N, C-alpha and C positions, 0 to 999 in steps of 0.2 A: 506907416512910418518906413517900412522896408521898401515898399514900392517907390516912395519919394527918394529914398536913399539910392536905390538902384538907378534912378534917372540921373542923379548926380554922378554916379560912377560911370555911366555911359558917356556923359559929357566930359568927364576927366580923361577917360580913355581916348575919346575922339580928339581932345586937345593935345594929347601926347605929353603932357606935363608930368614929369616923374615925381616931383615933390607933391603934387596934388594927389597922385595915385597912392603914395605912401601915407598921406594924411587920411585918405578915404579908407585905406586898408586898416589903419589903426582904429578909425571910428566904427567900421563894420565889425571888426573883431570885438570892440567894446560892446556893441549891440548884441553880438552873439553870446558873449560871456554873461551878460546881464540876464539873458533869456534862456540860457542853455538848459537849466533844470526843467523848464516847462515846455521845451520844444519836442515835437514828435519827429519821427524819421524823415517825413516829407519836408518839414521845416528845415531840418539840418541839411538835407540835400540841396535846398535852395541856397543856403549860406555857402555850402560846399562849392557850388558852381561859381558863385560871384566872388568869393574870397580867392579861389583858384585863379580866376581871371585877373584879379588885381595883383596877386602875388607873383605871377609868372615873370613880370618885367619890373618888379619892385627892386629897390636898391638892396644890397646885401644886408645892411643894418636893419632894414625893415623886415626882411625875411628871418633874420636871427631873432628879432623881437617876437615875431609871429610864432616861431617854433617854440620859444620859451613860454609863451602865454598858453599855447594849446597842448603842451606836452603832458600835462596832468589831468586834462579834461576827458572824462570817460566817454562822452558822446561827441568828441571833436569831429569836424568834417573829415571823413576818411580819405578822400582824394587829396585834400590839402596836406594831411599828415604824411601820406605816402610820398607825395611829391617833395616835401621838405626832407624826408628821410633819404631820398636819393640825390639830394642837392650835392653838387660837386664840392661845395665849400663845407668843410667839416664843422665849422662854427654854426652853420645853419642847421645841419642834420643832427648834430650832437644831442640837443635837448629831447627831440622826439625819439631818436634811436635809443636813448638811455632810459626814457621814462614812459613814453606813450603806450597805453593799453590798446590803442587802435591798430597797432602793427601785429600782424600774424606771423607765425613761423615762416610762411612762404615769403612774406615781405622782408623779414630779417635775413633769411637765407639768400635772397637775391642781392641785397646790399652787401652782405658779408662775402659773397662770392666774387664781387667785381670792384668794390670801392677800396680806398686806401686805408692805411693803418689807423688813422685817426677815427674813421668810421667804425672799424672793427673794435677799437678801444672803447668807443661809446657803447656799442652793443654789449661788450663784455661786462659792463657795469650795471646792466639791467638787474632788477630785483630777482628775477627768475629767468633761467635759460634752460631749454631742453637739450638733450644729448645731441639732437640733430644740429642745433646751432653751434654748440661748443665744438663739435667735430670740425665744422668749417673754420671756426675761429682758431682752433689749435693748429689746423693744417696750414692756414694762410697767415696767421698772426706772428708778429715779431716777439721779442723778449718781453716788452711792456704789456702786450696783449696776453701773453701766457701767464704773467704774474697776476694780472687783473682777474683772469678767469679762476686761477688757483685760489686767490684771496676771496672770491665771491662764493659764499656758502650756498647761495641760491642757484648756482650753475651746476647742473648735473653733468657728470663726466662718464663717458663710456669707457670700457676697458681699453679700447684703441686710443682714445684721447689721453687717458692716464698714462699709458705706455709711452706715448710721444712726449708727454710732459716730463716723465722720468728721464728719458734720454736727454732732453734739453737741459734738465737740472744738473746733469753731470758737468756741464760747462758753464752753469749759471748759478752762482752762490745765492743770489737773492731769490730765485725761483726755488732752489732746494730748501731754503729756510721756510718759505711759504708752504711748500708741500708738507714739511714736517709739522706745521701748525694746523694744517687743514683737518677738520673733524671728519670722521666717517671712514678713514682709510684703515685697512687691516694691518696687523703687525707684519705680515708677509710683504705687503705693498710698501710699508715703511722701510723695511730692510732693503728693499730693492733700490731705493734711491739714497738712503742714509749711507750705505756702503757702495761706493762707486765700483763699477766692474774693474776687477784687477787686470792690469795689462797682460797681454798674452806673453808667455815666456818665449824667448828666442828659440827658433827651431834648432834642435840638437845637430851638431856637426858630426858627420860620420868620421869615425876614427880610422886611420889608415889600416890598422890591423883587422878592422871589421869589414873591410872591403871584400866584395865577392871575388874569389879566385876561380874564374870559370874553367881554368885548366884543371883545377882539382875536381870541379863538379862534373865535367864531361865524363871522366871514367866512372864516376858514381852513377850517372844516368845510364851509361852503357851497361853497367853491372845490373842495375835495376831492370833494364829492358830484358836482359837474359833471364832474370828471375821470373819475369811476368809472362814469358812465352812458353811456359810449361804446358804439357798436353792438357787440353780442356777436359778430357775424359777422367782425369784424376779427381775432379770435383763433381758432386751431384747437383750443384746449383746451376740452373740454366736461366739466365736473365734475358735471353734473346727475344722471347715473346713481348716482354715489357719494353725492351729497347725498340722493337719494331713498332709497337703501339705509340710510344712517345714520338718516334720519328714522324708518324702520320699526323698526330694531334698538335705537335709543337710547331709544325710548318716552318722549320728552319731556325726557330728561335730557341734560346737557352731556357732551361727549366729554372724557375725562380728558386733562389736559395732557401727561402722560407718553406717551400714545399718539400725540398729535400730534407731539411731539418725535421719537419713534422713527420715525414715517413720514417726517419730514423727513430724518433721518439716513440712512434706507434709500433716499432719493431716490424715495419714493412720494408725489410732490407732489400728484397728483390727490386722493389720500385725505386728505392734510394740509389742502389748500385746502377740500375738502368739509367737513371737521370744523370749520374756522374759520368757514365760511359757516353751518353748522348752529348753532354756539355763539353767533355774532353775530346770527343771525336775518336775514342778508343774502342777496340773490339770488346764485346761483352765478356768473353772468356778471359781476356787480359785483365780486366777490372776485377773479376771474381778471383783470379789467381793472386792479384795484389792484395785483395781484402783478406784472403785466407792464408797469406804468407805469414811466417813466424814473426818477422820484425815489423817495425813501424814505417820504415823508409818507403817501400812501394806504395803503401796506403797514403802516405803524406804527399807523394809526388802526384798521384792521380787526382787527389783533392785540389792540389795547386793547379794542375792542368785544366781542371774543370772550372777554374776561376771561383772557387768557393773559399770561405774564410777559415781562419785558424779554429774558430769555435765549432765549425762543422766537422773539421778533422777530429777534434777532441770527442765530439758526440759519436762519431763513427768508430773511433778506437774503443771508447768505453762500451759501446753496444757490442762490439766484437769480443772483447776480452772480459767484459763483466766488471771492469774496474778502471779507474782513472790512470793516466800515465804516472809512473813513479817520478819523484822530483827531479832526479838527475836526467832521466829520459825526457821529461817535459822541457827542461831547459835546452838540451841539445837539439831536440826535434823542432822547437820553436825557432832556434837560430837557423837551422837548415830551411825551415819553412819561409823565413824572411829572406834568406840568401838566394833561394832558387827562384829566378824570375819565371813568370807564367810562360813566356816564350820558350824557355829551356825545358820547362816541365812538359810543354806540348811537343817539344822535339822528341821527348821520350816516346810519345805516341807514334811519331813517324818511324823511330827506330824499331818499335814493336811491329808496326805494319810491314816494314821492310823484312824483318826476320821471319814474320809469319808467311810472307809471300815466297821466301826462298830466293835462290839465284835466278836471274833473268833467263828467259827461255833461250836455248841455243848456247848457253855459256858452257865452257869446257868443264868436264867433270873433274 
């Protein structure tokens, strides 16, 4: 019966009559569906080749009908199903994309990665979807596709896809409502989209009275410089070996702040001070003098010059004095820390180096 039918098909193809090809396609599909349960893989492959030959130039209505009839058949001809799934006309592709078990994740991923939104929407309505496929659908899909995936309880969502859906939901009330109804989401995830991200507050405007008066800071820097150039022999602490070692190992790069903080916490103060001197470009003896000075200003400025943070300054001060900064001192020192730009803190280093070097050679006494 099949052999006789194939002969008819060959004659129809040779004649070029489109209507006859469509009738042959319908008759051959009828024959396949009648025998599908009893067919082995070889028999199915024969149908696959012949149906594919007829379908490739069939009218769109005939291809739509073919897709609808094969969509739910477990052993449907695989080449035919895959060709229908890639059809440029969404009406042809939709039935098999939405229902056919003959399409693998590789097949679905290929269609989802290149076809239009109607194709993506059909895939999003399949009974089950892996994370691999939903990742592609969420990435490429529009609002309708996102809603269909969210509503589909058989679609698995990766953390990445869920995060993208949450972001889309902030601007999409329908999607937000579907996310709220979707089972399996944790309370934390629910809160993430039920409560849209609060708008960022406007950046505070600097008040005129809080503006940095560099004419006032310059004398302070000069005063600190004089404080920090005291004779090195007054201190028993010598960080020059550590500073020399860091100069070789760092190869011109700054020491990471986290390392400096860890040294302070571990009470390895020589290492911490050497790192500060290295980052600030200051003499080791000057950094030691600032660290051992009575007030907090010299210590604050060298930390600033080393491009370290306020938290590192507080760690250093607490390690030195054994207690945190008093409230009033904390407030005033924080204001100074904010006001002293790094470039001016580093200028302190140049003042120190100049005073250490003394007057130029040949200058008048």
